[in-house]
C-alpha positions as CSV (number, residue, x, y, z in Angstrom):
1,M,130.4,131.1,61.4
2,T,130.6,127.3,60.8
3,T,129.0,125.6,57.8
4,T,126.7,123.7,60.1
5,R,125.5,126.9,61.8
6,R,125.0,128.6,58.4
7,H,123.0,125.6,57.2
8,F,120.9,125.6,60.3
9,L,120.2,129.4,60.0
10,A,119.3,128.9,56.3
11,V,116.9,126.1,57.1
12,T,115.3,128.2,59.9
13,A,114.9,131.2,57.5
14,A,113.5,129.0,54.8
15,F,111.0,127.6,57.3
16,A,109.9,131.2,58.3
17,L,109.3,132.0,54.6
18,T,107.4,128.8,53.7
19,A,105.7,127.7,56.9
20,S,102.3,129.1,55.8
21,V,102.6,127.6,52.2
22,L,104.0,124.1,52.7
23,P,102.0,121.4,54.4
24,A,103.4,120.7,57.9
25,Q,105.8,117.7,58.2
26,A,104.4,115.2,60.6
27,A,105.5,116.2,64.1
28,R,105.8,113.9,67.1
29,V,104.5,115.5,70.3
30,L,104.5,114.6,74.0
31,T,102.7,116.1,76.9
32,A,104.8,117.5,79.7
33,T,103.9,114.4,81.7
34,E,105.0,112.0,78.9
35,A,108.2,114.0,78.4
36,F,109.1,113.7,82.1
37,A,108.4,110.0,82.2
38,Q,110.3,109.3,78.9
39,T,113.2,111.4,80.1
40,A,113.3,109.7,83.5
41,S,113.3,106.3,81.7
42,G,116.0,107.3,79.3
43,K,113.8,107.0,76.2
44,V,114.3,110.6,75.2
45,I,116.7,113.4,75.8
46,L,114.8,116.5,76.9
47,I,116.3,119.8,75.8
48,D,115.1,123.1,77.4
49,I,115.7,125.6,74.7
50,R,114.6,128.7,76.6
51,T,116.8,131.6,77.7
52,P,119.1,131.6,80.7
53,E,116.8,134.2,82.3
54,E,113.8,131.9,81.9
55,W,115.7,129.0,83.5
56,A,116.6,131.3,86.4
57,E,113.0,132.3,86.8
58,T,111.3,128.9,86.7
59,G,114.0,126.2,86.7
60,S,114.0,123.5,84.1
61,G,112.2,120.2,84.1
62,V,114.2,117.5,86.1
63,G,116.3,115.6,83.6
64,A,116.3,118.4,81.0
65,K,119.5,119.6,79.4
66,R,119.7,123.4,79.0
67,L,120.6,124.5,75.5
68,Y,119.6,128.1,74.6
69,M,118.3,127.9,71.0
70,R,120.0,131.2,69.9
71,R,123.5,130.1,70.8
72,D,125.9,130.5,67.9
73,D,127.1,126.9,68.4
74,F,123.6,125.4,69.0
75,V,123.9,122.7,66.4
76,S,127.4,121.6,67.4
77,A,126.3,121.7,71.1
78,L,123.3,119.5,70.3
79,D,125.4,117.1,68.3
80,K,127.7,116.8,71.3
81,I,124.8,116.0,73.6
82,L,123.6,113.4,71.1
83,G,127.1,111.9,70.6
84,G,126.8,112.7,66.9
85,D,123.8,110.4,66.5
86,K,121.0,112.4,64.7
87,S,118.6,109.6,65.1
88,K,118.4,109.7,68.9
89,P,115.0,110.8,70.3
90,V,115.2,114.5,71.4
91,A,112.2,116.3,73.0
92,L,112.3,120.1,72.8
93,I,110.6,122.3,75.4
94,C,110.2,126.0,75.7
95,A,107.8,128.3,77.6
96,R,104.6,127.8,75.6
97,G,105.4,125.6,72.6
98,V,106.0,128.3,69.9
99,R,109.8,128.1,69.8
100,S,110.0,124.4,70.3
101,S,107.5,123.8,67.4
102,R,109.6,126.0,65.0
103,L,112.9,124.6,66.1
104,S,111.5,121.0,65.9
105,R,110.6,121.5,62.3
106,A,113.9,123.2,61.4
107,L,115.9,120.4,63.0
108,R,113.9,117.7,61.3
109,E,114.5,119.4,57.9
110,S,118.2,119.6,58.8
111,G,118.4,115.8,59.1
112,Y,117.6,115.1,62.8
113,A,115.4,112.0,62.5
114,N,113.7,111.9,65.9
115,I,112.8,115.3,67.1
116,I,109.8,115.6,69.4
117,D,107.9,118.7,70.5
118,V,106.5,119.3,73.9
119,P,103.9,121.9,72.8
120,E,102.4,122.8,76.2
121,G,105.9,123.9,77.3
122,M,106.8,124.9,80.8
123,L,104.0,127.5,81.3
124,G,101.1,126.0,79.4
125,S,99.5,126.6,76.0
126,Y,96.6,125.4,73.9
127,A,98.1,121.9,74.1
128,G,97.9,121.6,77.9
129,P,98.6,123.2,81.3
130,G,102.4,122.9,81.1
131,W,105.2,121.4,83.2
132,L,104.8,123.8,86.1
133,E,101.0,123.6,86.4
134,R,101.1,119.8,86.2
135,G,103.4,119.9,89.3
136,L,106.2,118.1,87.6
137,P,109.6,118.4,89.3
138,V,112.0,121.2,88.4
139,A,115.7,121.7,89.0
140,Q,117.2,125.1,89.6
């Protein structure tokens, strides 16, 4: 296991233990509509962190890069997408915002400066109806 991966897992574990005790770090969020517009204009890189099975079931938002969050090489794959620039704006989307919220916080705590959450996700949540219900385009 690489040092980067170990660090990422340690940060994720620390988050799980302290999330209810520590105040939340300010998180940037986008609606699905905003995420689509900003991805289309090149302002953000949209990462669909769901499982390959979920991608097969619903497709991904047009413009999203698929990067399963449980991949052993997630951090290095993300770094490759970002060209090594941890300050590039990255929006994370999952099904209903739970995984993207947790991963957003863990990545910010790992030194990624511009992580954005799409809390309504593909399927909708408390934050909004979701990518699919909004009728935003998907790619299979």
